C-alpha positions as CSV (number, residue, x, y, z in Angstrom):
1,X,0.0,0.0,0.0
2,X,1.5,3.3,-1.0
3,X,1.0,6.5,0.9
4,X,0.3,9.7,-1.0
5,X,2.1,12.6,0.6
6,X,-0.2,15.3,1.9
7,X,0.6,18.9,2.8
8,X,0.7,19.5,6.6
9,X,1.4,22.5,8.8
10,X,4.6,20.8,9.7
11,X,5.7,20.8,6.0
12,X,4.8,24.5,5.8
13,X,6.6,25.3,9.0
14,X,9.8,23.4,7.9
15,X,9.8,25.2,4.6
16,X,9.3,28.6,6.3
17,X,12.1,28.0,8.9
18,X,14.6,26.8,6.3
19,X,14.0,29.6,3.9
20,X,13.9,32.2,6.8
21,X,17.3,30.9,8.0
22,X,18.7,31.5,4.5
23,X,17.1,34.9,4.3
24,X,18.4,35.8,7.8
25,X,21.9,34.9,6.6
26,X,21.4,37.2,3.5
27,X,20.2,40.0,5.8
28,X,23.1,39.5,8.2
29,X,25.6,39.8,5.2
30,X,24.0,43.1,4.3
31,X,24.0,44.3,8.0
32,X,20.2,44.5,8.2
33,X,18.0,43.0,10.8
34,X,14.7,41.3,9.8
35,X,12.6,44.0,11.4
36,X,14.9,46.6,9.8
37,X,14.3,45.0,6.5
38,X,10.5,45.1,7.0
39,X,10.8,48.8,7.6
40,X,13.0,49.5,4.6
41,X,10.9,47.4,2.3
42,X,7.7,49.0,3.5
43,X,9.1,52.5,3.0
44,X,10.3,51.6,-0.5
45,X,6.9,50.1,-1.4
46,X,4.6,52.6,0.3
47,X,6.8,55.7,0.7
48,X,9.4,57.0,0.4
49,X,8.0,59.2,3.3
50,X,5.5,57.9,5.9
51,X,4.1,59.0,9.2
52,X,6.3,57.3,11.8
53,X,3.7,56.3,14.4
54,X,1.2,55.0,11.8
55,X,4.0,52.9,10.2
56,X,5.2,51.5,13.5
57,X,1.6,50.5,14.5
58,X,0.9,48.9,11.1
59,X,4.2,47.0,11.0
60,X,3.7,45.8,14.6
61,X,0.3,44.3,13.6
62,X,1.8,42.8,10.5
63,X,4.7,41.2,12.3
64,X,2.4,40.2,15.3
65,X,4.8,41.9,17.8
66,X,4.4,44.8,20.2
67,X,5.5,48.2,19.1
68,X,8.8,48.4,21.1
69,X,10.8,46.0,18.8
70,X,9.6,48.0,15.8
71,X,10.6,51.2,17.4
72,X,14.0,49.7,18.2
73,X,14.4,48.5,14.6
74,X,13.5,52.0,13.3
75,X,16.0,53.6,15.7
76,X,18.6,51.1,14.3
77,X,18.0,51.9,10.6
78,X,17.9,55.7,11.4
79,X,21.2,55.2,13.3
80,X,22.7,53.6,10.2
81,X,21.6,56.4,7.9
82,X,19.1,54.2,6.0
83,X,16.1,56.1,7.2
84,X,15.8,59.8,8.0
85,X,13.5,61.5,10.5
86,X,11.9,64.9,10.1
87,X,9.3,65.7,12.8
88,X,6.8,62.8,12.7
89,X,7.8,61.6,9.3
90,X,10.4,59.0,8.3
91,X,12.0,58.9,4.8
92,X,14.0,56.3,3.0
93,X,17.5,57.8,2.4
94,X,19.6,57.1,-0.7
95,X,21.6,54.7,1.5
96,X,18.4,53.0,2.4
97,X,17.3,52.8,-1.2
98,X,20.7,51.2,-2.1
99,X,20.2,48.6,0.8
100,X,16.8,47.7,-0.5
101,X,18.2,47.1,-4.0
102,X,21.0,45.0,-2.5
103,X,18.7,42.8,-0.5
104,X,16.2,42.5,-3.3
105,X,18.9,41.4,-5.6
106,X,19.9,38.7,-3.1
107,X,16.2,37.6,-2.8
108,X,16.0,37.3,-6.5
109,X,19.0,35.0,-6.6
110,X,17.6,32.9,-3.8
111,X,14.2,32.7,-5.5
112,X,15.8,31.6,-8.7
113,X,17.6,28.8,-6.9
114,X,14.7,27.7,-4.8
115,X,11.8,28.1,-7.3
116,X,13.4,28.5,-10.7
117,X,13.0,24.9,-11.9
118,X,9.5,24.3,-10.4
119,X,6.6,24.1,-12.9
120,X,4.6,27.3,-13.0
121,X,1.3,25.4,-12.4
122,X,2.8,23.9,-9.2
123,X,3.9,27.4,-8.0
124,X,0.4,28.7,-8.7
125,X,-1.2,25.9,-6.8
126,X,1.1,26.4,-3.8
127,X,0.4,30.1,-3.9
128,X,-3.4,29.5,-3.8
129,X,-3.1,26.9,-1.0
130,X,-0.8,29.1,1.2
131,X,-3.0,32.2,0.6
132,X,-6.1,30.2,1.7
133,X,-4.3,28.9,4.8
134,X,-3.1,32.4,5.7
135,X,-6.5,33.8,5.2
136,X,-8.1,31.2,7.5
137,X,-5.4,31.6,10.2
138,X,-5.9,35.4,10.1
139,X,-9.6,35.0,10.5
140,X,-9.1,32.6,13.4
141,X,-6.8,35.2,15.1
142,X,-9.4,38.0,14.5
143,X,-12.3,36.0,15.7
């Protein structure tokens, strides 16, 4: 009797932990913390200038952490000249833009190695399944 593999939460968790470990190594090589990367990426995607308190609150919810670690990460990227502060606004600096490009180039290389030879239809199916699982988990947390 053969056993057909089925996707489990353990499979998803193992894949997440393995890819996150590789990503954390990439971030460490660039001198960027994970929370710092989230701030830089968010500013690049939604900025380049955002209201500080609103961004910290939103990112804390997204990361499912309290606000102090996000404030600490923001202080760190400001201290490294990647983000500037002016009053209540924060702005991605040219050095921050360069860091975003550097990390995204690394992500592209990793994605090519991890996903490049997988069939497009398999990737589309995995995307739909993971999006559904995420949606259900978020609904569970909200309810």
